[in-house]
N, C-alpha and C positions, 0 to 999 in steps of 0.2 A: 404151760409154764416150764421153763428150763431151770434146773437146779444146778448149782455149782457141782463140779465133779465129785468132790468128797461127800456132799450131801446126797447126791444121786446114788452113789455107791452104797451108802448106808441105807437109804430107802430101799434099794434093790435087795440088800441082805435081809432087812426086816420083813419085807413082803414075802421073800422066799422062805424065811423061817416060819412065818405065819401060815404059809400054804400047808404046813404039816399039822396045823390045828391051832386053836386059841391058846394064848399064853399071856402071862403078866410080864411087865417090863424086866424084872430081875431074871425071870426064866428065859426071856428072849436073849438077854445079854449072855447068860451062862451057856445057852445052846450055841450061839455064834462062837463063843470062845472054845467050847468043846469040839464043835465040828471043824474049826480051823486050827485045831491043836494049839490053841492059845496064840496064834499069829495075830488075831484081831481081838482086842479087848475094848469093851465099851464102858465109858464112864457115864454116870447119871447125867452130867451136864451136856453130854452129847446125845445120849439115848432118848431121854424124855422130850426134848424139843423136837427131835426127828419124829417121834411117835405122835406128838401133838400136830405137827405139820401134816403127816399122813392122814390123821383123823380129820383135820380141817378140810383137806382136799378130797375127802370121801373115799379114800383108798382102804382105810381100816375103820372099824367101829369098836367102841369099848363099852363095857358094862362093869359095874362094881359087883363083886362076888364075895361071899363070906364062906370060906371053906370051914368044914366042921372042925371046931377047936382051934381055928386060926384067926388071923386078923383080916379085916376087909382089904381087898386088893382089886385094882383095876385090871381087867382082862381084855386083851385086844384080839380081834379076829379080822380076817381078810374079807372085804366086801366084794361083790361081783365086779365093781369098777377096779378094785385093787387087783383082782385076778387078771383082768384084761391088761392093766398097766404092767403087771408083773410079766406077762407074756411078751409084751412090747419091749420092755426094758431088757428082758433076758435075751431076746433076739439081738438087740443092739449091742449088748455086752459080748455075746458070742462073736458077733462080727468084728468088734473092736479087738478082742483077744486074738482072733485069727489074723487080723491085719498086723498087729504088733508081732505076732509069731513069724509072719513073713519077713518082717524087718530084722528080727533077732536071728533068724536062721541064716547060715552061711549062704552067700550068693551062689546061685547055680553055676557050675563049671561051664566054660565055653564048650559047646558040642564039638567033638572031633570032626574034622573035615569042613567045618563052617569057616567062611572067610573071617579073618580077624583084622581089624583096623587098629593100628597102634600109632600114637602120636609121641613125638619126642621134641623137647624144646632144645634148640641149638643155641650156641653162644650168641647168635645174631637175633635171638628172640623169635625166630620163625618156626612154625611147626612143619615137620616133614613126616611122611608115612613110610 
């Protein structure tokens, strides 16, 4: 199943963050914010639907935990299927970044000594070399 780009990017970020270990939703959001130096900030209305989708798709699993002296919270962990999907999506992301980098980089200079073909539009609308 293909996800819209924005959802796929969020899914990739969540899976990558869970690779470091189980976490609750709030912790995931704060980790992503911290690791991106606040460039990416997740709101509950974005985060929890994405986590539910990943769980429904079997890429993460959750369990309710009660920390000592705290309130009950849902903790998410990466599943083996999620690890496999993370590897797949990470490779795709790296290929995408490399391709965009090639477009953003200045075009390579014409090699010295190589023949160059130039076209010029004349007033008659004809090309000449």
